[in-house]
C-alpha positions in Angstrom: -15.7 18.3 22.7 -12.5 18.9 21.0 -9.9 16.5 19.6 -7.4 14.5 21.4 -4.3 14.6 20.0 -3.4 11.9 18.2 -0.4 10.1 19.8 0.2 8.5 16.3 1.3 10.5 13.0 -1.6 10.0 10.6 -0.8 9.1 6.9 -0.8 12.5 5.7 1.9 13.6 8.2 4.1 10.8 7.8 5.0 11.7 4.6 5.6 15.1 5.2 8.0 13.6 8.3 9.7 10.5 5.9 10.8 13.5 3.9 12.2 15.4 7.4 14.0 12.9 8.1 15.4 12.3 5.5 16.6 15.3 4.6 17.2 16.3 8.0 15.6 20.2 7.3 13.5 21.6 4.3 11.1 24.8 2.8 7.9 23.5 2.4 8.8 24.3 -1.3 11.1 21.0 -0.7 8.8 19.5 1.1 6.5 19.7 -1.6 9.3 18.6 -4.4 10.3 15.8 -2.6 7.2 13.5 -1.9 6.5 10.3 -4.0 3.5 10.3 -5.4 0.4 11.8 -5.1 1.7 15.0 -5.0 0.3 17.7 -2.1 0.0 21.3 -2.8 1.7 24.0 -0.8 -1.1 25.1 1.6 -1.8 21.7 2.4 2.1 21.0 2.8 2.2 23.7 4.8 -0.8 23.6 6.4 0.2 19.8 7.5 3.6 21.1 9.3 2.0 23.9 10.5 0.3 20.9 13.0 3.0 18.8 13.4 4.8 22.4 14.6 2.1 22.5 17.5 2.0 18.9 18.1 5.4 19.1 18.6 6.8 16.9 15.8 8.9 19.7 14.1 10.6 23.0 14.7 11.3 25.5 12.4 14.0 28.2 11.9 14.0 31.4 10.2 15.9 31.7 7.0 15.5 35.3 4.8 11.7 34.6 5.0 11.9 31.2 4.6 10.8 29.0 7.3 13.1 25.7 7.3 11.8 22.4 9.0 13.1 20.0 10.8 12.0 16.7 12.2 11.8 17.6 17.0 11.0 13.8 17.3 13.2 10.5 15.6 11.7 8.1 13.7 12.4 5.9 16.2 10.9 6.9 18.9 7.4 7.8 16.0 7.2 4.0 15.0 6.7 3.5 19.5 4.4 5.1 19.5 3.0 3.7 16.9 3.4 0.3 18.1 2.1 1.8 22.1 -1.4 3.0 20.6 -1.5 -0.6 18.3 -1.0 -2.6 21.5 -3.1 -0.5 23.4 -5.9 -0.7 21.4 -5.4 -3.8 20.0 -3.5 -6.2 21.9 -5.1 -5.1 25.4 -1.3 -3.9 26.3 -0.3 -7.0 25.9 3.2 -7.4 24.2 2.6 -11.4 23.7 -0.2 -11.5 22.0 1.2 -9.0 19.8 4.1 -10.5 19.0 2.1 -14.1 18.4 -0.1 -12.5 16.0 2.6 -11.3 14.3 4.7 -14.3 14.2 1.6 -15.7 13.2 1.1 -14.1 10.2 4.1 -13.5 8.8 5.9 -15.5 5.7 9.3 -15.6 8.0 12.5 -16.5 6.6 14.5 -18.8 8.4 17.2 -15.8 9.2 14.3 -13.8 10.6 13.0 -17.4 12.7 16.9 -17.9 13.8 16.4 -13.7 15.0 13.4 -14.4 16.6 15.2 -17.5 18.6 18.0 -15.2 19.7 15.3 -12.0 20.9 13.8 -14.7 23.0 16.5 -17.0 24.4 17.9 -13.4 25.2 14.6 -12.5 27.3 14.5 -15.5 29.0 18.4 -15.3 30.5 17.8 -12.0 31.2 14.3 -12.2 33.1 12.8 -9.3 31.6 
């Protein structure tokens, strides 16, 4: 049975995407050199970028003999996808349950609490 395509970036893929989001465009060598430790080999980065391209997460242009990769999805879209995945998988698709868990488990500053109150008040006023 074939593996389902993940809607969420793996840790490995995310490391490469972080470089592409930051640099906007990069060759495989550029990505290898820009990665934070631990290092990855050229062939590992190349294979992962090809996988990301098959998944529609990156695209490439040919510049001479080099492929220059660029992100095909915004970081915010990837983050939303990851949150939706966690929401569906662990919280029964309940944003309220996720929010309560996050708020209950976190060390929040007074500024954080004030921002949460503002968002909750705005949501209550809008009825959504």
